[in-house]
Each structure stands twice: as structure tokens, then as C-alpha cells.
ROTOR-592636 format. One record per residue (C-alpha): x, z, y. Coordinates in steps of 0.02 Angstrom, whole numbers, plus 50000, padded with zeros to 5 digits. Each point is the difference from the previous one (the first is absolute). Example, Ala and Ser with C-alpha at 12.3 -4.5 7.8 and 13.67 -1.06 7.14 Angstrom:
REM residues 2
506155039049775500694996750172
REM end
This chain:
REM residues 468
497155137950870499484986649875499304989750141501684997550085501054993549855500014981550047500494990350157498794985649979500104983950100498574989349937500354982450058498844991549875498505009650063500524998050181500424981550000498874992349867498235005750039498794990849887501254999049857499415016149920498565012249980500205018250050499865011349850500065017649934500615006449832498805008449880500145018950000500625006849833499795017549928501765005749956501504989950063501635004349912501734992750025500664992049842501554991550068500744998550174501364987250023501205010950097501324986650021498744988050074499285013750110501735002850074500204981350028498355000250095500595014550107498705011849926500125018549958499955000349809499855018949992498474999950110499204985549907500305007249825498615012550025498125002349992499894993150176501004984749949498924997349847498455000650110500724986350111500524988949855498325002149916499114995050160499145016750032501005003150160500334986850131501645004050089500184998350187500354982450058499324991349846498824985150018499184998349830499464982349959499684987749859500834983150023499044983849980500684986349888499444986249884500954992349854500174988049856499775010149841500644990349849499824984250104498215003250058499715003750184499055015750048499644999850189499845018950018501005013049906500825013050113500535017949968498615005149883500835016049939501375002850126500235005150181501424997850123500355017450064501214994350133501744993450040501615009650026501734994750056501295005249870501775006550032500674982149997498784994450134498864990649880498125000550016499175005749838498185001349946499315015849918498574994449889498825010549894499534991449837498535006849899499255009150149498194994449977498804986650057500264989350154499064986050087500854988149876499645009249838498734987549930499135013049893501525009249932500295018750017501694997450086500835013349893501554999849889500555009249844501605009949980500774988049873499954984450111500595010250150501525006549907500324982649930500104992850176501135014350052501184996749854500054981150016500285000450188501465011949979500684989649856500014984450110500775009650144501385006349885500344982149948500214995050182498434989350010498925000450159498465010049954498625011250057500315018049948499025015849968500195014850117498825011449906498835001449852498635013050004498585004649885498285002750073499195012649884498654987649947499784988049855500004981250020499004990749870500724983849934499974996349813500225018949983500025014150128501695001550086500765012650119499704993550176501514996650108500574991950164501644991050032500834999450170500844983250009501364995350125500244981950050500834989650135498204994850028498474995449898499794982850078499734987449860499754981449979498205005149973499935008150172500334983050078498764991949881498635011850057500034993350178500474982149960498524998249882498855005850140500734988250128500515014950107501524992050080500115013150136500255014449879501094989149888501164997350147500015018550043500425004049820501414987249992500755005950164499905018149944500804995849832501464991350084500295014650118499935012549858500924991149859500934984950068500465003850181501344986750006498794986249951499124988850125498484989349966498774999949858501014987749896501435012250022498895013749931499564989349850501844996449968500485018450013498665005349875500524986049881501805006150007499505018249972498924995649850501324988649922501245014550009498735012449931499504989049853501804997049951500295018849997498465002549891500644987149878501745007849994499315016449933498624993049888498555006350107498254993149973498805004050142498474995649896498764996250139500794988950133498404996650095500204995150183499335017150052501485007549905501344990050092500665010150147500574990050151501465012250021500804994649835499735016649911499285001849826498245007050018498725006449874500605006849833498474997249892500324990349838501864997350032501355002549868501804995949956500614988449864500715007249840500424985349887500224984550108498584987449996499694989250152498115000049979499815018749972498345007050063499525018449991498535000450119498345002249910499104989850134501224985349999499214991649851500644982650043501795005250036499914994750182501175014050052501204999649852501805004850033500664982350011498534994050105500325011950144501074988750112498724986049984498575011950042500965006750150500114982350068498144997549967499615015850098501144994550141499084983550009498405009950028500905009650138500554983550079498194994049999499485015150104501304995750132499444981950023498835004150146501495008150088501184985349975498814986450055499514995149824501764993549964499894998949810501624990249989501015013550088499215013849894500344990149841501814997850051500185018850015499205002749830501184987549921501445011550047499405013349879500694992149842501764998350068499965017350078499395008149841501294990949894501395005350119499475018349994499754999449812501684991849966500905012350113499255014749908500314992549828501834996850041500175018550040499105004849839501184988849901501555006550088500404983750087501005001450160500014981750051498744985850002500014985249882498724986249983499525004749822499675018550031498104998550003500034990649836501145013349926498795013850054498504990949929500964997349839500135018849980498135002050027499674986949866501185009249882499115016350036498284992549970500534991649838500755016249936498685012050066501345009250098499605014050121500174993650179500705015650083501135005449857500744982649980500554998850181500625017950001501014996949843500844983850053501475008950079500225010349841500094985449881498214998749937499854985349880499134985050078500524987049873500524982550050499465002850180501315013550015501394987549972499424989750149499855015750105501745006249955500734982950039499165000850171500695017550031501754994549952500034987850146499875014650122501345011949938499205016750044500465015149895498735004249863499875018050064499644995150179498754986949946499095012249885499865012850140499304986950118498734994349870499415017749968499665002250185498664986349990499395001149819498965015849978500105010849847498285007650034498384991550048498215006449996499774996349815498164997849963499925012449856500915013350099498844997850150498495001549886500695015649916500335008350168498254995950063499185006049839500915016750011499465002250181498184995149979499625006549825501055015949995500345003650184501864998949957500974992250142501695002449918500174982249929499424992750165501285010150099501414995349881499544981650006499995000750190501775007049994500574986549878499284985750101500755006350163501754995549936499734985149883501804993750002500835016649954500115003749814499725018249958500325009649840498385005749920498984985850074500364987349863498164999449953499544994050174501104984749977499194995049836498564987649980498385005449919500145002549812499334984049925499914991750170498484999050112498944989449885498195000850059500425011350148498804997950147500025006450177498445003350104499525000650183499745018050048500245004150184
REM end
């Protein structure tokens, strides 16, 4: 029965031979379901009751290969903190297969932490429970906020210990994505001069993600637009990815890889939480600039397909700034309750950020409180004068603002507390509650006041780490 739970249609394996290595997950002693994302399962057209079982746990741990799966590790390269590595690839992950969801969208099912592959480069390919649950939480938090993201279908423990700084409960995450094609995937073949496979990859990517686009410059433009929109949405909610390497930029425009990511508490443009980002390359305020840098690397890979036309590629890249600014301004107007456009709106929004930084104000709480009269000093006078030129009712404006300004985000201290309870005391209660909170981030609920509060004393010295 467990073998017939998925209707796989594996186009990546079928159409892109030479872009992957066949693989097999490591067998583990005691798979156990920790969390099945039943809502996502329904969206994928899967039987949640059948999957939330020992048989389902065996599949999501990699012990059982369901019918129709084509298990493979994808090849990719990447710039890591600006330094090019010609071969990375899925070193601790395997693509189980692709399914078509109830909306007709093709989605990857990807096992993360499932053991060594042809691209492991000496690692054990395993993951610990804490990082797996962290990725589950953060993906669901971003989904709740309406941001394109990979998501977790399941988290399972393996019955073994994974040794990092300390022994950890072993676990595997099943990640769902529009695809796992990255800027680094294109870099892998471009760096080898393999124009034939580069062309196959580009054609496949257009068919899968941008079917209305024609030509390789059109592909570049579509990806630039998708990333400009994504980055603006990140900035609107105070999200810091933490490791924006080119192998972590998905061509689809989804957020991918929740390693050392975090959300702002007190607003500071150059906030860095990632323990490995010692130079602040991927600081909050640097993210749009880094996105453009990554897109330039993507454009370089396409040059063999566009006849080496650097000028045309550069012209496409130069669109990013205006696109990003347009998306950012549009979102900030909504956050500020503005119904019309005026030339000074971007300056007004940036003035609030400067006020917040000078006063050490909490990013999320400040925006949430604007419609309720939170004190923002002299800036508030300019804002109220701007509102007065529109004439909307205060009640209607406040309701509109609260539809786009969350009350709950994945606060760093709450995430850490939930993970500690799960890994140290086998108590999944805080994790389950936090999942429930983050699923409805714009709806204020009695009894959840603590989830809206920043960390006591702020997040001074807080660091995030790569785990999965």
C-alpha cells in the first residue's frame, strides 16, 4: 500500500540526463513521524491518513522507495560568500520525485538529511532534529506571510544519533519546492563549457517555470523580475536569509534553504545573525544588492546562449533596481496605509526606518501599531499629513494595514525555545503551538500575546547556524 501513495511524473530525470547522479538514501534503524504537514499533503493531492503512519515514516526517512520515484542528487556549483566552488551538488539531499498538485503545479519532493550522495565531499549527509524542525517552522512562517517559499511536507526521526558539536537525534526533512533549480545549477554547466546541457537546462526551466517567456534573454528578465519581487517581500517583513550564496537562489523565485536565517527584532539595517557571515555580506540591508550580484552571475551563465551579447544581458540586469524599488514602494505604501501614490512616499517610508533605527524600535511591532496610534515622534506628523490628503476612514485604514502588517513572526527566541524543548526533552508542544501561531500571522489571538513580543533584552549576541 505504501508504494502506491504518489503519482510521480519525473521530468527532471527524464529530460535532463547528465544533470544529476542517481542515488539512494541511507537505511535508518527506526523511522518515526514527528510532524506531517496535512494541509500541504492535501494541496499535493496526497492521502494524509495513509502517510501519517509507519509506512509513511519509512518513505520520508528514505528506507522505502515508493513506486514511480526516481531518486537522484542534483548537480550544481555556486559562489559561497563570493568565492566560486565549481562542484557542490546535493551532498545530503535527494530528489524523490515530482508530483502535480491539485492546482496543476509541478512540485518536487526532496529528502534532506538522507545520507551521503555522489556530491557529499566527505560529509555524512545526515541532519539533526533541531535544524529539520527549524526549516519546517521557518518555511511555514514564510508561507503564512504570503512569501513564495519551499515548504516542509514531513519531519521524521531516524532512531540514530548524528554527531555535530554534540550528539543529536537524527532526522530527515521532506521539502516541497516548485523546483530545486538554482543559479548554481546553471553555473555548474557554464563553468565546464557544456553549452549543450546548459541549453537543455534553460529550455527545461522556461517550460517548467516561465512558459510564457521566449528566448534566453526573456528567461533572464523573468528571473530578475521574480527575484526583485521576492526580495521586496523579504524586506517588508524583516527577513534575513543569512546565506545568499548563488546555490541558494532558486530560479523559480521561491525562498530556499533555512539555515542561519532570522527575523529582525529591533530595526538595524546592517543586522547579521548568521555565525558564518563574519563580514556582514548578507546583512539585512545588503540583501537587494546581493540579489543583483547573484543575478549577474546567472546572466554570465546565459552568455553562450545569447551569442555573448554582454550589452543585452547588462540592460536586463539594469532593470532590477527599478523593479525592486517599485515592488518595495508598493508594499511599503500598503504597510503605511497609503491608498494612492505620491512622489515622496519612498522617502517617507525610509524616514520611518531611520526613526526606528535611531530609537531601537521593534520592526514588526512598530508597523503593526501604526494603525493604533503608536508613537513615532516627528515622523508621525509627516505621515498623518500624508494620510489626511487621502480622506479614508481611520477604521478602514487600520483594518487594511493589519492585513499586511503581521502581529506574529518567527521570533528568534521562540524558535530556539521550541527547538530546545523538542530536542532536549522530546516535548513537541511548543513546536506545535508555534506552528499554529505562524500559520495565521495577521490574526491577533487572546492568550498569544507572548508570541508578539520581542526577546527580553533584545537579541544582543544572538547567532544562527547552518544545520540542514
